[in-house]
Backbone bond lengths (Angstrom), bond angles and torsions (degrees), N, CA, C in turn:
res aa  C-N    CA-C-N  psi(-1)  N-CA   C-N-CA  omega(-1)  CA-C   N-CA-C  phi
1 M - - - 1.566 - - 1.470 108.77 -
2 V 1.304 118.27 134.25 1.466 123.01 -175.93 1.474 109.41 -83.65
3 D 1.279 118.65 129.38 1.491 123.29 179.35 1.469 107.15 -67.13
4 S 1.428 114.40 140.08 1.444 120.12 -175.31 1.544 108.01 -81.26
5 G 1.318 117.82 -26.48 1.580 116.39 169.93 1.457 117.28 -65.44
6 S 1.398 121.21 -32.97 1.406 123.20 174.01 1.501 112.45 -65.89
7 Q 1.377 117.67 -40.07 1.386 123.50 -178.03 1.524 109.13 -64.60
8 G 1.293 116.44 -39.76 1.522 121.70 -177.18 1.572 106.77 -69.21
9 E 1.268 115.23 -40.26 1.564 119.93 -179.79 1.602 103.96 -61.18
10 K 1.339 116.47 -47.42 1.497 115.10 -173.42 1.515 107.26 -66.57
11 S 1.266 120.14 -36.64 1.505 120.07 -178.37 1.508 111.63 -65.83
12 N 1.365 117.29 -38.91 1.429 122.75 179.73 1.641 106.31 -68.04
13 Q 1.211 117.72 -41.82 1.553 117.69 174.63 1.472 111.15 -55.76
14 A 1.362 116.84 -48.66 1.490 120.10 -177.43 1.588 105.31 -61.90
15 K 1.277 120.58 -41.46 1.330 120.28 -175.71 1.519 114.47 -67.15
16 N 1.362 115.83 -36.97 1.461 121.25 175.46 1.588 109.93 -62.44
17 Q 1.337 116.40 -43.97 1.433 119.38 -178.59 1.550 107.46 -64.95
18 R 1.379 118.59 -42.26 1.364 121.24 -175.96 1.545 112.03 -66.99
19 D 1.338 117.22 -36.06 1.448 122.55 -179.77 1.455 112.85 -87.48
20 N 1.420 117.06 1.56 1.475 119.71 174.04 1.566 109.40 67.82
21 F 1.459 115.71 36.11 1.390 117.38 163.14 1.443 120.71 -99.24
22 Q 1.288 118.56 142.37 1.407 120.00 179.91 1.520 109.10 -72.22
23 R 1.381 116.45 157.02 1.471 123.01 -179.24 1.528 107.24 -64.76
24 P 1.370 120.56 157.43 1.296 123.67 176.97 1.553 118.67 -57.28
25 S 1.266 116.70 -24.89 1.516 122.36 173.90 1.464 117.37 -71.02
26 I 1.301 111.37 -23.33 1.524 117.86 -179.49 1.449 113.02 -95.70
27 G 1.341 116.37 -37.79 1.506 121.89 178.28 1.527 107.87 143.66
28 N 1.348 113.11 164.18 1.426 117.64 -176.86 1.541 109.84 -102.97
29 S 1.376 124.05 5.90 1.473 119.98 -179.13 1.560 107.66 -78.86
30 R 1.301 118.08 147.20 1.430 125.42 -177.30 1.533 108.28 -98.31
31 P 1.307 117.01 115.36 1.480 121.62 -177.90 1.485 111.95 -79.51
32 N 1.329 118.71 164.74 1.436 124.76 168.71 1.462 114.47 -62.60
33 R 1.409 113.97 140.82 1.381 114.83 179.95 1.564 112.35 -85.21
34 R 1.216 119.09 117.59 1.454 127.11 -174.10 1.538 109.89 -121.51
35 V 1.275 118.47 105.82 1.484 127.37 -173.16 1.519 109.02 -107.03
36 T 1.270 114.20 158.35 1.481 119.28 173.83 1.556 105.72 -131.76
37 E 1.364 113.46 171.15 1.576 115.94 -177.38 1.670 105.84 -65.16
38 G 1.232 111.95 120.78 1.498 120.19 177.01 1.499 114.85 93.43
39 Q 1.415 116.53 -11.39 1.458 122.98 175.14 1.424 115.41 -126.76
40 N 1.376 114.26 101.37 1.595 116.73 -174.79 1.603 104.16 -132.88
41 R 1.290 117.61 11.00 1.581 116.36 -174.34 1.667 101.19 -106.28
42 P 1.229 117.25 161.55 1.516 125.13 174.87 1.544 107.86 -63.88
43 C 1.247 113.50 151.56 1.430 124.52 -177.38 1.543 107.25 -71.45
44 E 1.375 120.09 130.32 1.452 124.47 -174.03 1.631 109.15 -69.53
45 E 1.280 116.95 -21.57 1.479 120.13 176.67 1.503 112.85 -77.06
46 C 1.368 112.57 -55.99 1.489 117.93 -166.39 1.595 111.64 -112.31
47 G 1.349 113.19 -10.63 1.474 114.91 179.52 1.533 117.70 79.93
48 V 1.448 110.04 6.24 1.539 113.94 -174.73 1.565 110.38 -97.73
49 T 1.269 117.21 144.19 1.544 117.42 173.66 1.582 105.76 -99.88
50 D 1.257 117.96 86.98 1.480 117.54 179.10 1.676 106.20 -151.13
51 W 1.335 111.12 85.19 1.346 118.30 -178.56 1.494 115.72 -108.42
52 S 1.332 109.23 152.33 1.569 117.43 179.79 1.556 105.71 -138.68
53 T 1.360 112.52 154.15 1.403 119.12 -178.63 1.605 107.21 -111.69
54 D 1.230 121.65 132.58 1.462 130.05 169.98 1.437 109.78 -93.21
55 I 1.328 120.57 93.79 1.436 123.26 -176.01 1.507 112.58 -61.84
56 S 1.348 116.39 -38.28 1.430 121.16 -174.63 1.639 110.40 -67.82
57 R 1.216 112.01 -32.43 1.566 118.13 177.63 1.505 114.34 -97.53
58 G 1.347 119.15 -22.22 1.403 122.63 -173.50 1.426 116.53 70.21
59 E 1.369 113.88 41.36 1.514 122.07 -179.88 1.465 112.97 -124.32
60 V 1.309 116.84 146.26 1.548 123.06 174.23 1.549 105.86 -107.45
61 I 1.280 114.12 126.24 1.538 122.14 -166.29 1.513 103.81 -121.91
62 C 1.335 111.20 147.10 1.633 118.54 169.14 1.496 101.94 -86.04
63 N 1.238 118.87 125.05 1.541 122.41 170.13 1.453 113.77 -65.73
64 S 1.292 122.73 -25.37 1.436 129.74 -170.98 1.501 109.66 -78.45
65 C 1.301 116.08 -57.95 1.463 127.34 -179.41 1.472 120.72 -103.09
66 G 1.381 118.93 -19.59 1.387 123.93 177.22 1.448 113.02 87.14
67 I 1.384 122.72 9.19 1.441 118.28 -177.17 1.548 110.51 -78.28
68 V 1.255 115.75 143.09 1.555 127.38 175.71 1.450 109.51 -85.34
69 V 1.282 123.38 107.59 1.485 122.77 -175.88 1.532 108.55 -103.05
70 E 1.322 124.51 -18.93 1.348 126.86 175.14 1.545 113.62 -138.77
71 E 1.320 126.75 142.91 1.437 129.07 175.95 1.546 107.72 -140.32
72 N 1.297 110.49 161.87 1.506 119.90 -177.91 1.664 107.52 59.42
73 V 1.370 112.45 47.05 1.532 111.35 -178.33 1.543 104.05 -76.84
74 V 1.324 110.67 150.77 1.448 119.05 178.47 1.522 108.00 -78.86
75 D 1.459 120.84 126.66 1.405 119.93 172.42 1.503 115.63 -75.46
76 P 1.395 116.00 119.24 1.488 116.58 -175.92 1.550 113.16 -79.93
77 G 1.346 116.63 -0.37 1.465 120.89 -178.12 1.447 112.40 -76.86
78 A 1.352 115.54 -178.40 1.429 123.62 176.46 1.484 112.95 -64.59
79 E 1.401 112.69 142.97 1.446 118.11 177.64 1.500 112.24 -97.15
80 W 1.442 115.20 110.51 1.416 114.43 -167.09 1.567 114.62 -108.69
81 T 1.391 115.24 28.19 1.423 122.23 179.46 1.646 102.08 -73.30
82 N 1.356 108.79 132.95 1.399 113.90 177.40 1.556 109.73 -101.93
83 Y 1.313 116.52 115.41 1.496 120.39 -177.85 1.514 109.77 -98.86
84 D 1.298 120.50 0.89 1.459 123.64 171.89 1.478 113.22 -103.76
85 S 1.308 118.43 172.25 1.455 123.74 178.26 1.496 111.14 -86.31
86 T 1.282 120.61 -0.32 1.501 130.25 -179.72 1.463 108.27 -78.68
87 S 1.404 120.04 168.16 1.461 125.97 176.53 1.528 114.45 -90.06
88 D 1.407 110.76 -7.38 1.563 113.22 -177.33 1.484 106.69 -85.21
89 R 1.318 113.36 125.35 1.471 119.36 174.61 1.404 118.58 -99.92
90 S 1.399 112.80 10.29 1.395 119.24 -176.09 1.652 108.72 -68.09
91 R 1.350 114.46 135.95 1.434 121.51 176.62 1.552 116.55 -100.04
92 V 1.285 113.96 7.57 1.464 118.41 -177.21 1.530 111.93 -121.56
93 G 1.289 116.98 163.43 1.450 121.98 179.28 1.555 110.11 -89.20
94 A 1.282 113.84 -173.06 1.457 121.41 174.08 1.551 111.43 -61.90
95 P 1.348 117.23 153.59 1.496 120.63 173.70 1.368 112.40 -62.92
96 A 1.360 117.30 160.19 1.512 120.61 168.89 1.481 112.91 -64.71
97 T 1.290 120.91 143.98 1.338 125.17 -178.01 1.529 110.60 -144.31
98 Y 1.368 115.78 137.01 1.480 122.38 178.30 1.637 110.95 -71.36
99 T 1.303 119.33 -13.31 1.448 117.73 -178.56 1.498 115.56 -80.02
100 L 1.496 115.80 1.13 1.421 118.95 164.66 1.329 110.30 -119.99
101 A 1.406 116.59 151.15 1.490 128.25 -169.17 1.572 111.51 -57.78
102 D 1.444 110.71 -41.07 1.368 116.69 -177.56 1.544 110.33 -102.83
103 R 1.301 115.65 20.06 1.528 127.01 179.51 1.483 110.16 54.47
104 G 1.288 119.93 22.23 1.469 122.71 171.25 1.603 111.00 80.81
105 L 1.273 117.91 11.57 1.416 123.71 -175.23 1.572 112.28 -85.50
106 N 1.266 114.54 -31.92 1.546 121.05 -178.79 1.587 109.97 -70.19
107 T 1.287 112.86 153.35 1.562 118.26 174.69 1.563 105.27 -91.06
108 S 1.333 113.78 134.19 1.431 122.28 177.40 1.498 113.13 -117.97
109 I 1.307 117.64 146.12 1.455 123.32 178.05 1.612 106.67 -85.28
110 S 1.179 116.62 108.88 1.485 118.93 177.86 1.399 113.48 -74.78
111 I 1.430 112.75 140.63 1.562 118.72 -176.34 1.589 105.88 -66.30
112 S 1.353 115.61 -30.23 1.378 113.50 -175.23 1.504 115.14 -70.14
113 D 1.435 115.43 -21.31 1.444 122.92 178.08 1.591 108.93 -65.68
114 L 1.319 119.29 -25.82 1.359 122.47 -173.78 1.479 119.57 -79.56
115 N 1.410 111.50 -16.99 1.462 115.97 -177.84 1.498 116.30 -67.17
116 S 1.335 118.49 -23.96 1.433 121.60 -179.43 1.557 112.24 -82.91
117 L 1.308 118.13 -2.33 1.412 119.52 177.74 1.504 116.82 -87.50
118 N 1.336 121.26 162.63 1.530 117.21 170.72 1.411 108.97 -76.67
119 A 1.363 114.94 175.06 1.423 126.56 -170.81 1.657 108.57 -59.63
120 R 1.220 117.47 -45.58 1.503 121.37 -176.05 1.559 107.45 -63.12
121 N 1.348 114.77 -57.24 1.448 120.38 -172.03 1.661 108.14 -64.69
122 R 1.376 112.67 -36.34 1.460 112.24 173.76 1.449 119.16 -62.01
123 R 1.293 118.01 -33.92 1.424 126.59 176.55 1.541 109.43 -64.82
124 D 1.409 115.83 -49.75 1.373 119.55 175.14 1.472 118.33 -59.16
125 W 1.364 115.58 -46.25 1.471 120.13 174.67 1.489 120.12 -59.20
126 R 1.333 106.01 -36.85 1.546 116.64 -178.59 1.626 104.41 -65.95
127 R 1.304 116.02 -42.08 1.482 114.90 -178.09 1.606 107.71 -69.66
128 R 1.328 120.03 -33.00 1.331 121.88 176.63 1.572 112.78 -67.25
129 R 1.262 111.74 -34.69 1.511 117.86 177.17 1.500 111.75 -63.89
130 V 1.369 117.31 -44.69 1.444 120.05 175.82 1.489 115.13 -58.53
131 I 1.410 112.20 -44.92 1.442 116.72 -178.14 1.514 108.94 -64.65
132 D 1.334 118.82 -36.96 1.476 122.44 -179.33 1.583 110.36 -63.98
133 E 1.416 113.12 -43.21 1.451 115.22 -178.96 1.488 110.99 -65.63
134 R 1.319 120.56 -40.68 1.467 126.24 -176.33 1.638 109.24 -69.59
135 S 1.245 117.40 -31.22 1.408 123.03 -177.73 1.566 109.59 -70.39
136 K 1.325 116.56 -29.33 1.505 121.01 174.24 1.454 119.67 -71.59
137 T 1.340 114.49 -24.16 1.510 119.46 -177.41 1.537 111.05 -122.84
138 R 1.328 113.34 45.42 1.421 113.58 175.24 1.454 117.36 -75.14
139 Q 1.395 116.02 -27.21 1.416 122.04 173.58 1.545 113.56 -82.33
140 S 1.218 115.76 142.06 1.404 120.26 179.37 1.521 117.24 -55.83
141 R 1.343 112.42 -42.88 1.503 118.16 178.94 1.460 110.48 -61.09
142 A 1.326 120.27 -38.26 1.496 123.39 178.61 1.585 106.98 -66.76
143 R 1.344 117.61 -45.75 1.516 116.16 175.29 1.432 114.22 -57.63
144 N 1.287 118.69 -40.52 1.428 120.60 174.68 1.492 121.90 -62.19
145 L 1.345 108.39 -37.82 1.531 116.77 171.95 1.518 114.75 -63.09
146 V 1.349 112.46 -36.53 1.551 118.46 178.92 1.482 106.36 -65.43
147 K 1.343 118.40 -46.47 1.483 123.50 -177.65 1.481 111.26 -61.58
148 A 1.362 115.14 -49.00 1.511 124.77 -177.77 1.526 112.45 -62.42
149 N 1.293 115.11 -43.57 1.567 120.18 176.14 1.446 109.18 -66.65
150 Q 1.257 126.14 -34.55 1.411 132.58 177.69 1.542 105.36 -63.84
151 F 1.250 119.86 -46.47 1.497 126.20 -176.97 1.663 103.33 -62.21
152 I 1.331 112.42 -50.42 1.529 114.43 -175.37 1.455 111.40 -63.60
153 R 1.277 121.57 -36.82 1.492 123.23 -177.22 1.449 111.45 -71.13
154 D 1.399 120.54 -38.34 1.422 128.07 -174.29 1.479 118.48 -92.31
155 R 1.206 115.46 -24.73 1.530 122.17 -169.63 1.587 116.31 -117.80
156 S 1.275 113.86 -17.65 1.575 114.71 -169.68 1.453 112.27 -84.00
157 D 1.273 122.10 -18.62 1.475 125.59 177.82 1.527 108.48 50.22
158 L 1.286 118.29 42.11 1.386 126.34 177.28 1.539 113.31 -112.51
159 P 1.296 117.47 149.43 1.550 115.37 177.71 1.584 110.27 -60.55
160 K 1.324 115.32 163.18 1.464 120.16 -177.97 1.575 114.02 -56.12
161 P 1.318 117.58 -43.48 1.479 117.06 177.01 1.612 115.40 -58.87
162 L 1.340 111.13 -39.33 1.454 116.29 177.93 1.459 112.06 -75.57
163 Q 1.292 122.48 -28.39 1.430 125.39 172.90 1.523 106.34 -62.23
164 E 1.285 116.35 -43.84 1.466 122.10 -175.02 1.695 103.97 -62.26
165 E 1.296 115.68 -50.80 1.476 119.02 -178.35 1.540 108.91 -61.56
166 T 1.354 125.09 -36.54 1.368 126.77 -179.79 1.478 109.11 -68.99
167 A 1.401 122.74 -38.14 1.427 123.63 178.86 1.448 111.06 -72.75
168 R 1.397 121.07 -30.00 1.397 123.25 174.47 1.553 109.60 -66.69
169 L 1.269 116.85 -44.90 1.469 120.88 179.07 1.532 109.07 -60.09
170 Y 1.222 120.64 -49.18 1.499 121.82 176.48 1.485 115.84 -58.17
171 R 1.351 115.41 -37.38 1.419 118.74 179.28 1.539 113.45 -70.91
172 R 1.390 112.70 -29.79 1.538 115.31 178.24 1.553 103.81 -73.15
173 L 1.343 124.58 -43.99 1.356 120.01 178.58 1.629 116.51 -64.16
174 S 1.195 109.28 -32.74 1.549 118.16 174.75 1.581 109.92 -63.04
175 H 1.346 115.13 -42.08 1.534 116.22 -179.60 1.527 109.72 -73.73
176 E 1.327 119.12 -26.99 1.420 117.08 175.77 1.442 116.98 -90.67
177 G 1.319 113.99 10.24 1.559 118.52 169.94 1.567 117.51 84.68
178 Y 1.385 109.07 6.74 1.540 111.74 -172.57 1.529 109.54 -70.94
179 V 1.332 120.16 -35.81 1.455 126.34 -170.90 1.527 108.21 -71.23
180 T 1.263 122.01 -19.05 1.511 124.93 -178.62 1.572 108.42 -64.67
181 G 1.352 108.60 121.21 1.470 115.49 177.37 1.468 114.41 84.81
182 R 1.314 118.42 4.16 1.502 124.96 176.49 1.562 113.14 -118.00
183 S 1.205 114.26 160.79 1.576 118.66 -176.41 1.661 104.67 -75.94
184 I 1.462 107.79 129.83 1.406 115.81 176.85 1.535 112.38 -57.89
185 A 1.412 113.55 -47.05 1.416 120.51 178.35 1.500 112.43 -58.02
186 G 1.338 118.43 -42.01 1.390 121.07 -179.68 1.523 113.15 -65.18
187 V 1.316 114.85 -43.01 1.514 117.17 -177.24 1.545 109.86 -70.42
188 T 1.293 121.27 -36.80 1.463 126.67 177.27 1.592 109.85 -66.47
189 A 1.337 113.62 -34.87 1.488 115.57 176.88 1.503 111.14 -68.71
190 A 1.397 111.20 -47.55 1.473 113.19 176.59 1.531 114.22 -56.11
191 C 1.299 119.43 -42.48 1.390 122.55 176.90 1.543 115.28 -62.53
192 T 1.380 114.18 -36.65 1.471 121.82 175.93 1.576 106.97 -61.12
193 Y 1.334 115.52 -47.74 1.431 118.76 -175.30 1.601 112.02 -63.43
194 L 1.414 115.70 -39.23 1.424 118.83 -174.86 1.456 112.70 -75.63
195 V 1.300 117.12 -34.24 1.427 120.00 172.46 1.519 115.21 -65.86
196 A 1.360 114.57 -45.07 1.481 116.92 172.54 1.419 114.02 -58.69
197 R 1.281 119.67 -42.89 1.483 127.62 175.85 1.540 109.79 -53.88
198 E 1.383 113.26 -51.32 1.486 117.35 -176.69 1.494 114.66 -63.35
199 E 1.396 118.37 -26.89 1.487 124.13 179.62 1.520 109.23 -99.91
200 N 1.354 118.85 16.45 1.411 120.42 177.74 1.500 116.37 53.42
201 I 1.312 115.89 35.20 1.503 122.52 168.56 1.548 105.46 -101.97
202 P 1.402 109.22 121.75 1.485 116.14 -177.22 1.501 113.19 -71.38
203 R 1.316 115.04 113.34 1.496 121.21 168.95 1.507 109.98 -130.12
204 Q 1.283 113.78 135.89 1.463 121.86 -178.96 1.434 114.48 -95.16
205 I 1.318 117.77 146.12 1.457 115.85 -177.03 1.529 116.81 -65.38
206 P 1.370 117.38 -32.15 1.446 120.83 175.82 1.617 109.68 -61.14
207 E 1.313 109.35 -42.86 1.566 111.74 -178.28 1.550 112.35 -69.37
208 I 1.229 117.61 -41.81 1.466 118.44 179.15 1.630 108.42 -70.07
209 A 1.321 121.19 -34.35 1.434 122.83 177.95 1.526 109.95 -64.59
210 E 1.314 116.26 -35.59 1.442 122.27 -177.46 1.609 109.16 -73.18
211 N 1.320 115.14 -41.08 1.539 121.07 178.81 1.500 109.97 -63.78
212 F 1.328 117.70 -39.18 1.537 122.15 -173.20 1.504 110.08 -97.48
213 Q 1.339 116.67 -4.66 1.434 124.26 177.36 1.661 109.71 58.41
214 V 1.322 114.41 52.34 1.446 119.20 172.88 1.471 108.95 -123.06
215 N 1.324 112.45 172.58 1.366 121.93 179.95 1.500 109.69 -79.10
216 E 1.402 115.07 139.30 1.559 119.07 -177.80 1.642 108.65 -64.50
217 K 1.276 117.39 -44.78 1.420 117.89 -178.12 1.541 111.77 -64.22
218 E 1.362 117.91 -39.57 1.421 119.06 176.66 1.515 111.09 -64.44
219 L 1.303 115.63 -42.42 1.516 119.30 -178.63 1.576 108.69 -64.11
220 S 1.241 116.90 -38.11 1.501 124.53 -177.28 1.627 105.96 -62.81
221 R 1.353 113.19 -45.44 1.529 119.88 -176.72 1.569 104.50 -68.54
222 L 1.311 119.19 -44.98 1.566 118.06 179.66 1.503 110.08 -62.02
223 I 1.247 121.10 -39.06 1.472 123.47 -176.59 1.581 106.88 -64.95
224 R 1.352 115.18 -43.47 1.505 113.64 -178.83 1.549 109.87 -67.85
225 Q 1.280 116.62 -40.76 1.556 118.18 -179.56 1.472 112.94 -62.14
226 I 1.325 113.81 -43.37 1.530 116.52 -176.97 1.504 109.58 -73.86
227 S 1.254 118.91 -38.14 1.478 119.86 177.89 1.532 112.90 -61.50
228 R 1.346 114.17 -38.05 1.469 119.79 174.36 1.485 113.96 -68.46
229 K 1.334 115.16 -42.55 1.453 120.58 179.92 1.555 110.24 -65.17
230 L 1.260 120.33 -38.24 1.527 123.57 -172.61 1.548 111.30 -107.08
231 N 1.284 117.22 3.85 1.354 125.29 -178.11 1.523 114.81 45.22
232 M 1.463 105.17 60.91 1.504 115.98 -178.65 1.566 108.35 -113.76
233 H 1.274 113.95 43.97 1.473 119.37 177.93 1.543 111.83 -71.18
234 K 1.266 118.72 135.25 1.443 122.62 178.23 1.504 110.48 -154.85
235 I 1.417 118.36 137.51 1.411 118.22 177.97 1.473 106.77 -96.37
236 T 1.316 113.68 120.65 1.441 121.95 174.23 1.493 114.41 -76.64
237 K 1.380 120.38 125.62 1.389 124.14 178.23 1.486 115.95 -101.92
238 P 1.420 119.54 153.47 1.440 123.58 -175.73 1.507 115.53 -50.01
239 P 1.399 116.27 -40.93 1.517 118.16 -178.03 1.521 116.65 -55.35
240 E 1.325 112.21 -18.06 1.510 111.69 -177.71 1.504 113.28 -77.08
241 Y 1.368 115.88 -12.47 1.482 115.82 179.51 1.485 108.28 -108.67
242 F 1.300 126.66 2.22 1.376 129.37 -177.77 1.585 111.25 -56.30
243 H 1.348 115.89 -54.11 1.460 119.28 -172.49 1.512 109.02 -69.11
244 K 1.342 117.71 -37.71 1.469 116.25 -178.46 1.471 114.84 -70.00
245 F 1.284 115.67 -39.94 1.557 123.59 179.80 1.610 105.54 -64.59
246 V 1.418 116.25 -51.55 1.352 116.53 -178.69 1.623 116.39 -59.87
247 S 1.353 114.84 -32.20 1.370 120.54 175.79 1.453 112.27 -72.75
248 D 1.282 118.80 -37.91 1.510 124.10 -176.80 1.601 106.03 -70.94
249 L 1.326 114.82 -32.75 1.473 116.64 -177.18 1.463 116.49 -87.84
250 E 1.491 112.07 -3.75 1.543 123.68 -178.80 1.465 108.38 53.27
251 L 1.343 116.50 53.90 1.509 122.24 174.65 1.488 105.04 -93.00
252 P 1.357 118.18 155.70 1.461 121.76 174.69 1.484 113.50 -68.25
253 P 1.346 116.92 153.27 1.414 125.55 -178.87 1.586 115.30 -51.67
254 K 1.370 112.74 -33.76 1.468 118.42 179.96 1.541 115.02 -61.84
255 T 1.339 111.28 -19.92 1.534 113.15 178.90 1.600 111.50 -64.35
256 L 1.328 115.67 -29.47 1.520 119.67 -176.75 1.531 105.71 -65.54
257 S 1.299 121.16 -39.39 1.428 120.80 -174.79 1.556 109.81 -64.57
258 N 1.361 115.55 -45.74 1.465 122.62 175.28 1.541 110.51 -61.25
259 L 1.369 120.16 -39.22 1.486 122.03 174.10 1.414 111.93 -63.97
260 D 1.309 122.85 -41.11 1.437 123.04 178.67 1.568 113.27 -59.68
261 F 1.482 110.66 -38.68 1.426 119.54 -176.94 1.490 107.43 -64.26
262 L 1.460 117.37 -49.43 1.458 120.44 -177.72 1.591 111.21 -64.27
263 W 1.324 116.55 -38.90 1.433 119.45 179.96 1.498 113.90 -63.00
264 E 1.364 115.80 -41.47 1.455 122.97 178.33 1.507 109.99 -64.85
265 A 1.434 120.95 -26.96 1.313 126.56 173.98 1.526 117.77 -67.40
266 I 1.321 113.98 -46.27 1.393 116.53 -172.48 1.559 110.00 -100.93
267 K 1.300 119.46 -0.90 1.442 123.39 -178.64 1.535 111.01 -60.24
268 P 1.366 119.25 -46.27 1.474 116.00 179.46 1.530 117.67 -58.80
269 H 1.382 111.03 -26.91 1.502 119.55 -173.52 1.550 108.05 -87.97
270 E 1.317 118.65 79.21 1.378 120.03 -171.69 1.497 111.86 -72.90
271 D 1.312 115.11 -17.51 1.517 114.27 -179.02 1.564 110.21 -68.43
272 I 1.268 118.48 -18.58 1.385 127.34 -178.62 1.531 112.51 -76.50
273 W 1.400 115.97 -49.43 1.455 120.79 -171.04 1.571 113.63 -109.32
274 Q 1.375 116.39 -16.86 1.453 121.54 179.17 1.483 107.68 -68.14
275 G 1.300 115.74 138.53 1.553 115.52 175.36 1.474 108.42 87.36
276 K 1.367 124.53 -11.23 1.422 119.94 -178.65 1.474 111.30 -102.95
277 K 1.260 122.42 163.39 1.459 124.37 179.77 1.527 108.02 -61.16
278 P 1.326 116.43 126.85 1.467 112.06 179.18 1.510 116.73 -67.87
279 M 1.398 114.74 -22.82 1.515 123.97 175.17 1.415 106.03 -62.07
280 G 1.339 117.45 -44.05 1.513 123.44 -174.17 1.530 109.98 -70.88
281 V 1.322 119.79 -46.80 1.430 119.26 176.23 1.489 112.14 -65.93
282 A 1.258 122.48 -32.72 1.493 125.76 177.10 1.604 105.25 -66.34
283 A 1.294 121.35 -48.93 1.421 129.39 -176.60 1.506 104.73 -59.43
284 T 1.344 123.41 -47.51 1.358 128.09 -174.68 1.555 108.84 -60.46
285 L 1.332 113.06 -47.94 1.470 118.87 -177.53 1.508 111.94 -63.75
286 I 1.374 117.36 -39.58 1.424 122.50 177.32 1.536 107.68 -67.33
287 Y 1.244 120.98 -34.39 1.568 116.15 178.63 1.483 112.56 -69.23
288 L 1.408 114.22 -34.71 1.515 116.69 175.92 1.525 113.35 -72.12
289 A 1.417 118.45 -38.98 1.439 124.13 -177.65 1.493 108.96 -67.76
290 A 1.452 120.33 -42.84 1.451 122.02 -177.15 1.461 111.60 -67.26
291 K 1.357 120.80 -27.43 1.453 125.08 170.63 1.581 113.31 -65.72
292 E 1.393 112.30 -38.66 1.460 119.66 179.80 1.536 110.86 -62.75
293 V 1.338 117.17 -45.39 1.471 119.67 -170.82 1.547 107.98 -87.83
294 G 1.267 121.54 1.82 1.501 121.39 177.19 1.456 113.30 81.99
295 N 1.360 118.60 23.42 1.510 120.16 171.40 1.530 106.64 -127.85
296 P 1.334 118.87 68.68 1.415 119.41 -176.01 1.586 111.89 -72.52
297 R 1.439 114.02 151.15 1.384 119.86 179.29 1.503 100.60 -130.11
298 T 1.384 117.07 148.20 1.435 123.89 -176.64 1.508 110.01 -70.42
299 Q 1.305 118.72 154.12 1.507 119.03 169.44 1.472 114.62 -53.77
300 A 1.317 118.76 -35.64 1.476 119.52 -176.11 1.504 107.97 -66.82
301 E 1.375 122.78 -42.10 1.357 126.08 179.96 1.439 113.92 -59.96
302 I 1.407 115.09 -50.58 1.456 119.68 -177.95 1.549 113.32 -69.43
303 C 1.414 119.36 -33.25 1.401 122.89 175.41 1.505 111.89 -64.37
304 K 1.310 117.34 -35.87 1.514 124.01 -179.67 1.595 108.93 -61.55
305 V 1.382 115.26 -47.05 1.418 122.41 178.11 1.405 112.90 -66.39
306 A 1.423 121.22 -47.10 1.380 122.27 176.62 1.465 121.58 -72.14
307 G 1.312 116.54 -17.36 1.465 124.87 -174.43 1.486 112.18 65.51
308 I 1.238 119.07 47.27 1.526 127.26 172.01 1.532 109.80 -122.97
309 S 1.280 116.32 169.06 1.525 119.11 173.20 1.524 108.92 -94.28
310 E 1.385 111.67 156.81 1.476 120.41 -176.76 1.593 110.28 -67.13
311 V 1.442 113.94 -25.47 1.458 118.81 176.84 1.587 108.91 -66.22
312 T 1.334 118.66 -46.31 1.454 121.76 170.30 1.397 115.05 -54.47
313 M 1.262 119.63 -42.55 1.387 119.50 -177.56 1.550 115.61 -69.73
314 R 1.330 116.84 -42.62 1.460 123.45 176.41 1.535 112.66 -62.95
315 G 1.351 119.28 -33.84 1.422 122.82 166.08 1.482 116.37 -58.56
316 L 1.292 117.49 -48.18 1.431 121.19 -179.81 1.515 110.20 -70.86
317 I 1.296 118.38 -35.12 1.486 118.52 177.49 1.542 111.14 -58.05
318 K 1.414 118.30 -39.96 1.461 123.59 -179.53 1.547 104.90 -64.98
319 L 1.267 118.33 -45.10 1.512 122.52 -174.01 1.570 106.44 -62.84
320 I 1.311 120.20 -56.70 1.377 128.12 -175.99 1.510 114.59 -60.42
321 D 1.428 109.08 -44.12 1.528 116.51 177.69 1.507 110.27 -61.10
322 G 1.371 121.41 -43.56 1.410 123.34 -179.37 1.564 109.44 -63.70
323 L 1.266 118.99 -41.80 1.448 123.17 -178.15 1.531 107.71 -65.59
324 L 1.340 118.45 -44.85 1.562 114.93 -179.69 1.460 112.48 -68.89
325 N 1.361 118.56 -31.14 1.456 118.37 174.01 1.550 112.56 -66.13
326 R 1.253 118.34 -33.18 1.478 118.59 -178.67 1.534 107.13 -77.35
327 L 1.320 117.93 -29.89 1.437 119.63 171.94 1.589 118.32 -76.67
328 G 1.376 109.86 -6.89 1.516 111.28 178.01 1.400 117.77 81.17
329 I 1.379 116.59 14.69 1.511 123.29 -179.02 1.482 110.10 -84.78
330 Q 1.210 116.76 110.28 1.496 123.54 -179.96 1.566 109.96 -72.97
331 R 1.373 118.23 134.08 1.462 124.17 178.05 1.447 109.76 -127.93
332 A 1.299 118.87 161.14 1.407 130.84 174.27 1.517 107.61 -75.05
333 N 1.351 119.93 135.62 1.456 123.66 178.77 1.501 106.26 -77.29
């Protein structure tokens, strides 16, 4: 017959362990619950949930009584063993990128790896390398992505993050079937222009058309179509071209402060500059500001940098001059 007193004692012990109390011999204070991965129950020896992991030994220890409950624990961190003679201990490859057709996830046979082989093996592995490269671009869409990404890397003149965004935009258009029947160079040029415009980097259509060797009218049409399709409409303002034009004309930095003053003066009068070419308005303001600071440039020099005609500039000079006179802003003749 089981004694009722022993049954009560066992139930009390189970209750103490469940409620995370130490046994009476250890103390009645309740410690903080400290758990590790794989260990979240109270210790079987002392009933306390207070675990710690010794990474150097690979052991899980109870901080209350010191018992070791696990050993040879697998380290989930990075493996930094260097198996090469180089100083790089990284065990991973380059991150995925949209500027490569396979996003950089495929394994390629590098031409530099073939130099250590003898002549016969080098010939065999070179043949295998060619077959491997061709097998990755059997589909026409993959071949088009390879060509488009090459255009973006070589001709866009954009920083690496913006090249990534341009390649992502082209890939999206390709998956939606927009590129079919259109020039790959033209679509990549339009994507380059739109990404640069979104990031407030001044790029002119004639400049991009020359880099990608496409027609300006075709490029303008593609830009309008893609911007409507992807809702990437944005109004480019003259200040976005100030720094580029001032740098190309080799004007002193003080020209920029005068430029900002003139722009703030005409900015509220949208009827003067809205609907006009932002490059033309920027070139006109630079022409006036350069005269103010004593470093004048001819209209022909500024028009060549801005990509506008002298007739356009003279018309804008009359408009802006008239506005400045009405505002009472004195300028140097």
